[in-house]
Structure formats: structure tokens, C-alpha cells
C-alpha positions in Angstrom: 0.0 0.0 0.0 1.2 3.5 -0.9 1.3 6.0 1.9 0.4 9.6 1.0 3.0 12.1 2.4 2.5 15.5 3.9 4.0 18.4 1.9 6.8 18.8 4.4 7.7 15.1 4.4 7.6 15.0 0.6 9.8 18.1 0.3 12.3 16.9 2.9 12.6 13.4 1.3 13.8 14.6 -2.2 15.1 18.2 -1.7 18.8 17.1 -1.7 18.2 15.1 -4.9 17.3 18.2 -7.0 13.5 17.7 -6.8 10.9 20.2 -5.5 7.3 19.6 -4.3 4.7 21.7 -6.3 1.0 21.3 -6.0 0.9 17.6 -5.1 3.7 16.6 -7.4 7.5 16.2 -7.4 9.4 18.1 -10.1 12.9 18.2 -11.4 14.7 19.3 -14.5 17.6 17.7 -16.3 19.6 20.1 -18.5 20.6 18.5 -21.8 22.2 19.6 -25.1 19.8 18.0 -27.6 16.3 16.5 -28.0 17.9 13.1 -28.5 19.6 13.4 -25.1 16.3 14.5 -23.5 14.7 11.4 -25.0 17.5 9.3 -23.6 16.9 10.8 -20.1 13.2 10.0 -20.4 13.8 6.4 -21.5 16.2 5.9 -18.5 13.6 7.4 -16.2 10.9 5.1 -17.5 13.2 2.1 -17.0 14.1 3.2 -13.5 10.4 3.4 -12.6 9.7 0.0 -14.2 6.0 -1.1 -14.0 5.2 2.0 -11.9 6.1 4.4 -14.8 2.6 4.9 -16.3 1.0 5.4 -12.9 3.5 7.9 -11.6 5.9 9.5 -14.1 5.2 12.3 -16.5 7.8 13.9 -18.9 8.2 17.1 -20.9 11.1 16.9 -23.4 12.8 19.9 -25.0 16.2 20.3 -26.8 17.6 22.0 -23.7 16.0 20.1 -20.8 13.9 17.2 -19.8 11.3 18.1 -17.1 10.2 15.1 -15.0 7.4 14.9 -12.5 6.1 12.2 -10.2 2.7 11.8 -8.6 0.5 8.8 -7.8 -2.3 9.0 -10.3 -4.5 6.8 -8.1 -4.1 9.1 -5.1 -3.6 12.5 -6.9 -0.8 13.1 -4.4 2.8 12.3 -3.6 3.3 9.0 -1.9 6.3 7.2 -0.5 6.5 5.3 -3.8 7.0 8.6 -5.7 9.9 9.4 -3.3 11.5 6.0 -4.0 11.1 6.6 -7.8 12.6 10.1 -7.5 15.8 8.7 -5.9 16.0 5.9 -8.6 15.6 8.5 -11.4 18.3 10.8 -9.9 20.7 7.8 -9.7 20.1 6.7 -13.2 20.4 10.3 -14.6 23.8 10.5 -12.7 24.9 7.4 -14.6 24.5 9.5 -17.8 26.8 12.2 -16.4 23.8 14.5 -15.9 22.0 15.9 -12.9 18.4 16.3 -11.6 18.2 20.0 -10.7 15.5 22.6 -9.7 17.0 25.4 -11.8 16.5 27.8 -8.9 18.6 30.9 -9.4 21.8 30.6 -11.4 21.8 30.9 -15.2 18.6 28.9 -15.9 15.7 30.9 -17.5 13.5 29.9 -14.6 12.9 27.3 -11.9 10.6 24.4 -12.2 7.1 25.7 -11.6 3.3 25.2 -12.1 0.7 27.7 -13.3 -2.9 27.7 -12.2 -5.8 30.0 -13.1 -8.2 31.0 -10.3 -11.7 32.1 -11.1 -13.8 33.9 -8.5 -17.4 32.7 -8.5 -20.6 33.1 -6.4 -22.0 29.8 -7.6 -19.0 27.5 -8.4 -21.1 24.5 -9.3 -22.9 26.6 -11.9 -19.8 28.0 -13.7 -17.6 25.0 -13.4 -19.2 23.0 -16.2 -18.8 25.9 -18.6 -15.0 26.1 -18.1 -14.7 22.3 -18.2 -16.5 22.2 -21.5 -14.9 25.2 -23.2 -11.3 24.1 -22.4 -11.9 20.4 -22.9 -10.8 19.8 -19.4 -11.6 16.9 -17.0 -11.9 16.2 -13.3 -8.7 15.4 -11.5 -8.4 11.8 -10.3 -10.5 11.4 -7.2 -11.6 15.0 -7.2 -14.8 15.2 -9.1 -17.0 17.3 -6.8 -19.0 20.3 -8.0 -16.4 22.7 -6.6 -13.1 20.9 -7.3 -10.5 22.1 -9.7 -10.4 20.9 -13.3 -7.3 19.9 -15.3 -6.1 19.4 -18.8 -6.4 15.6 -19.5 -3.1 15.7 -21.6 -1.3 17.8 -19.0 -0.4 20.8 -21.2 -2.5 23.5 -19.9 -2.7 25.0 -16.3 -5.2 23.7 -13.8 -8.2 25.9 -13.1 -9.6 26.2 -9.6 -12.6 28.2 -8.3 -12.4 30.7 -5.4 -15.7 31.2 -3.5 -17.0 34.8 -3.4 -19.4 35.9 -0.7 -20.8 38.9 -2.6 -20.4 40.5 -6.0 -17.3 42.6 -6.4 -17.5 44.2 -9.8 -14.4 46.4 -9.4 -12.2 43.5 -8.4 -10.4 41.1 -10.8 -12.5 37.9 -11.2 -9.7 35.9 -12.8 -6.1 35.8 -11.5 -3.0 33.6 -12.0 -1.4 31.5 -9.3 2.3 30.7 -10.0 3.5 27.9 -7.8 7.3 28.0 -7.4 9.8 26.1 -5.3 9.8 27.3 -1.7 13.4 28.5 -2.1 12.6 30.4 -5.3 9.7 32.5 -4.0 11.7 35.4 -2.5 13.8 35.8 -5.7 10.7 35.7 -7.9 8.9 38.3 -5.8 11.9 40.6 -5.7 12.1 40.5 -9.5 8.4 41.2 -9.9 8.7 44.3 -7.6 11.8 45.5 -9.4 9.8 45.3 -12.6 7.2 47.7 -11.3 4.9 45.4 -9.4 3.3 46.0 -6.0 3.0 43.7 -3.0 -0.7 43.8 -2.0 -0.5 41.2 0.8 1.9 38.9 2.6 -0.6 38.0 5.3 -0.7 34.3 4.2 3.0 34.0 3.4 4.8 31.6 2.9 1.7 29.9 1.5 1.1 32.8 -0.9 1.9 36.4 -1.6 -0.5 38.7 -3.6 1.1 41.0 -6.1 -0.2 43.3 -8.8 1.1 45.1 -11.8 0.8 48.9 -12.2 -2.8 48.6 -13.3 -3.9 46.4 -10.5 -4.0 43.0 -12.2 -3.3 40.4 -9.6 -1.1 37.3 -9.3 -0.3 35.0 -6.4 3.1 33.6 -5.9 2.5 30.4 -4.0 4.6 27.6 -2.3 3.7 24.4 -0.4 4.8 25.9 2.9 2.3 26.8 5.5 -0.4 24.5 4.1 0.1 21.3 6.1 -2.2 20.9 9.1 
């Protein structure tokens, strides 16, 4: 039986292997110099996972990097099995003379991250089917309630979740972005946004999330896993 891990436990178990916990998944990046090399990384990762590959591993291959993620599809969460697979993958990548890294700071264009779209709604159950239909999205495994988030079935687009409103707020943004970054990337990302003309609207829920806005008031939340475990 797989055991679902807390955010803290999942992060602690793989942090020194170049993986980061983001929104119920483990992510890493493997810098490469060609698409062929990225495909080789993916093939080795699949072999390292063995029969668990289809139910846990996802890959995104580009000429400059292979991005790998792990999550138990059955549990829609990180389990102790995912941690075991992360360690196996890091070891097999090392055999290729490569590394599993987070790309936090340094010369990388950006760190591993996940984008979500948040939609404010008075009646979530009423608007959710529209967004599900127009994007061709589906329910996340095990999360098919009338107020649960919806996801791209092929994993290319950002998840969409719905934030409950208690009253109409016509002057407030009704749609905003959530960018989930590694916990050790958040401060740098916020500093860069502020230096680029942004404003910090709230840090009341930090380090779970910070609310920022551009010069015209359009909002975005920079989020991490921290501060979310019971």
C-alpha cells in the first residue's frame, strides 16, 4: 500500500536530490544539449520506474531540458512510492553524467514551476461545467466534486480552480493567476516582480502565498507548499 505524504515530508525526502514539491507533485529538470539526449533521459527514467512508470511518471522533453514529474495517479498526491522513484531516477540520470536540478537561481531561464488559473465565483457549481467544456478539461483523479479544480487531460494547460466569493465585487479582478514555485525560489521571484514595477498587495498568508499586482492592479499570487500542512 502506498502512503500519502505531507507536503513537508515529501519536500524533505527529495530536496537534496534536486526535486521540488509543487501542488501535489515532485518536479525536477535535467539540462541537456539535444532533444535526443532528453529522450534518452526520459527512457532511462521510465526504465528506473519499471512497472510504476505509467501510474507515476510524466515527462516534458525539450532540446535544452527534460522536465520530469512524479505523482501517484491513483491518489492524486505524492506517496512514499514517488519518493522512491525520484531517488531511482536521480541515480540513473547521474549514470548518464547528468543531474536532476531545480534550476532555482543561477543561469537557468526559470525554476521548475506550475501555473494555475483561479476564477472567482458566487456559484462555483454553476460556472464549473462551462469552463470544463470550453477548455476540454476533465476532473482530477479522485476530485470530481462540483467545486473541485479541473485539469487538462493531456497535461499541457494550467489547472483551473474556483475561489468562493461571498458577494459581487464588480471592481475586483474575477480571474487571476497562481504561480507555484519552489519554496526556495519565492523570495527571488517576488523581488524580481517588484523591481519590474509590481506592488506587493498582501503577505498575510506567506509563505503559503503572496498577492502581487502590476501597475494597473492586475493580480497574481506567488505560491509555495509551505504553511499548508495541518
